[in-house]
N, C-alpha and C positions, 0 to 999 in steps of 0.2 A: 500216633503211637509209634514209638521208635525202639524196636527190640535190639538187644545187643548181648553178646556173650558176657558172662559175669566178669571175666578177666579185664574187661575194658570199660565197664560201666562208670567207674570213678573218673575216667577221662572223658567219656562220651557225653554224659549227662550235663556237666557244666559247660562243655564246649558247645553243645547244641543250644543251651540257654543263652550263651553269649552270641551265637549266630543269629538267633531270633531277635536279640536286642540290637545287634548291628543293623539288621534289616529295618527294624522299626525306626531307628535313628535316621537312616538314610531316607526312608519314605517321608518322615516328618519334615526333614530339612528341605526336601524337594517340594512338598505340598505347601509349605509356608512361604514367608518372604525370605528369599535366600540372601544370605550375607554375601559380600563380594568374594570371599574365599570359597564359599560353597558354589557360587555361580561359576567361578573359574574352574573348579573341580568338575562340575557337571559338563561344562563346555568342552574340556579336554577329553572326557571319557564318552560323552553321549552326543556331542555336537549340539543340535537344536532339538533333540528328541527327549527332553527331560520328562515329558508327560508319560511316555511309555516306560521309562525307568522307574518313575514314581509308582506307576500301576503295578509293575512286577515286584518291586520291593515291598509294596503294601500287601500284595497277594501272598507273600510268604506267611503272613499271619493266618491265612486260610488253612494252612497245614496244622492239624491238631498238635499242640505242643505238650501233650502228655507223653510220659515215658514209661514203657512197660517191656519187660523181658518175657512175659507170659502170653505168647501168641500161638495158637494152634490152627486156626482156620483163617486163610487169607481171602476166602471167596467173597466176603461181604465188606472187606475193608476199603475205606476211602481215605487212604493214608500213604505215608512214606514208610516203607519197611527197610530197616537197615540191617545188613549182614556184616559179620566180622571175618568171614572167610568165604571161599568160593567152592567149598567141597560139594555142595548140592548139585552143581552143574554136571550134566552128562554129555558125552560126545554124541553127535547125530550123523546121519548119512546124507544130510542136506548138502547140495553142491556148494553153498556158501560157507560151509563149515560151522554154522551157528551152533551154539551150545544150548542144550535143552534144560529148562528149569522146571523140575517136577512140582515145585511149590506153586507155580503160577500156570503151568501147562503151556508156557510160551518159550520162544527161542530168543537168545541173545546173540546178535552178530558181533563177535569179538575175535580179532585175529589171534592166532596161536601165540604170536610174539607178545601181544598185549596181555594175554592170559598168563603167560609165563612170568612176565615182568611184574604183574600185579601180585602173583602168588609169592614170588621169590625175592623181588626187589633187584634182581640182577639187571643191570643196565645194558642196553644194546647200543652200539655206536650209532649216533645220528637219530636215536629214538628217544622220546620223552617218556620217562617212567610214569605210569598212571598212579595217582594216589587213591582214586576212587572211581567207580563206574556207576552211573545212574541211568536207569531205563524206565520208560513208561509203557505199561501194558494195557491197551484198550480192551474193554469187555463188550461183547456183542449181545449179552443177555441184558435187556433193558430193565429187568427187575433188580439189577445189582448196580452198585456205584460204577460210573463209566470208566474210570482209570485207576489202576494201582501203580504206584511208583516204587521201585526197589533201588536201594543204594548199597553197593558193595564197596566197603572200605578195604583197600588192599592190605594184605597181611603184613607186608614189610613196613607199611606206613603206620599201621596201628602199633606195631612193636617199637617203631621209632618214637612215636608219641608217648607210649607207655614208659619208655626209658628216659624220656627227656624231662629235665627239671622244669623247663618253661614251655609248656604246651599251649597255654592260653594266657590271656591278660591277667586273669585271676591268679594264676601260678606266679606270674612275674611280680604282682603287687604284694603277694604274701612272702616272697623270698627276699634275700639280701642282694641287691644289685651290685654287680662287680664294678660298674661304671657309675659315676655320679649323675650322669644326664643321658637322655635319649640320644641326642645328636652326637655326643662324645663317643658313645658305644658304636653307633652306626657308622661314624667316620672311621673308627678303627677297623670295624669289620669290612666295610666297603674297600678300604685301602688294601687290606690283606687279600681279599677274595675277588675284587671286581674284575681283574684281568682274566681270572679263571672262569668265573660264573657270569660276568656281565650283568650283575643285578643292581637294581636301584635300591634305595633305602625303603621304598614302599614294598618292593618284593621281599626284602629281608624281613620286614615287619609283619608279613602275612603268616599268622600263626594258625593253629588248628581250627579255630572258629571261622577264619576266612575260607579255608578249604570246605568246611561243612556248609557255609552259606552259598558258596559257589555251586555245590552239588544240589542244594535245596532249590536253587533257581532253575535247575533243569526239569523240575517237576511240572507236569501239565497243570497242576493246581495254581502255579505261579503265572503261567502263560504258555501257549503253544510254542515248543522249541523251534527256533528259527536259526538255521545255520547259514548266516549271511556271509561269513568269512571262513576260509579253510581252517581246520582244527589247529594246524601248526602256527597259524597267525592269531590265535585267540587267547593265548596265555601270556601272562607277564605284563607289567605296567607299560613298557614301551609299545608292545603290540596292541594293547588296549587303547592307548592314545592314538595310535595310527588308525585303528579300526573305527573309532567313534561310533560304537554300536550300543544301543540301549537294550538289546536282547542278548548280548554276550554275557555269559555268567561271570567270567573273571572281571569284566568291567563293572558289573553291578556290585560284586564283592569288594572291589577296590574303592568304589565310590563310598560304600557304607563304612569301610575302614577309614577312609580319608575324612569323612564327616566326624567320626569319633575323635580323630586327632585334632581337627579344627575346634571341636567343642571343648577340648582340653587345653586349648591355647596355642597349639602349634600351627604352622603354616605349611602347605603342600605346594611344591613347585611342579611345573609341567614336565620336568625331567625325573620326577619321582623322588625328589629330595624332600626331606622333612627338616624344617628349620625351627630354631628356638623361638619362643614368643617374642614379639616386638616389645620395646620399652613401654609402650602405652598399655599393652596387655599385662606386662609385669606389674604395673601399678594398679591394675583392676583388682576387684575382690578375688581372693585366692580360689582356685578350682582344683579339684583332684586331677593330677596329671599322670599320664602313663609313662613309666620308665621301662623301656623294653630291653631285656637282655635275652635275646633269642638265639636260636641256632639256625644255620642255613638249612632251609627245607629243600631236600633233594627233588629234582624234577628232570 
């Protein structure tokens, strides 16, 4: 059950549907006989721990994929509850400065800086702007579901997505692409912005559904969160390749995204490049390909 404010339902519902689809594709490709391209992708992102990655991506399907904005009582939910603002949080007198969530009766440990950046989108030098914040709240009452997961999608990011013509793959496919090919567009964008943003083509191609899948994999329903690497080292293609972690959320989301590209005929390189289909693939039966005309997602 995924509640959202009415202003964002038209963006959230299709993006969550695509996030679940990405997870299913990634899990299926890991569970079956992997093609050389998928095997390379798994090796770059997970090392030799493909089994744990397959388990976690498969477990995304354990999250109820129904979508409702009519939720009144959280006490018996075994679900992911999505919020589109942080207005419900209250300050507390706790030494760690944790915010109190009256809806769950629990506390969220979030720095004042992160809270401010999530609400306003104002960037702080040397700090990464959060797009969303996901937390798991265990319940001690054994008569109720053991864990409730909440996902706060930051206000600035939702407004950005709402105003963007290309928030998800479906938006791209229904629009008129400015560039005739995926790699032509990415080459232009990377040439223009790479020095400033240092982003690979895989980073640039991570749209709204990638962010939502990243957040869904933080849920206890997917697997107990494990923070094997520092937070600053866990985001972005290059950091994920360095980490080789099957429990890192961005690694899981990038793998699922990469599998989608591979299924559509593209090849992924270890440096995050996305290349056009090889001649042998060009001569194979036509498959629907993704032409991405995206915007740089702020981070």
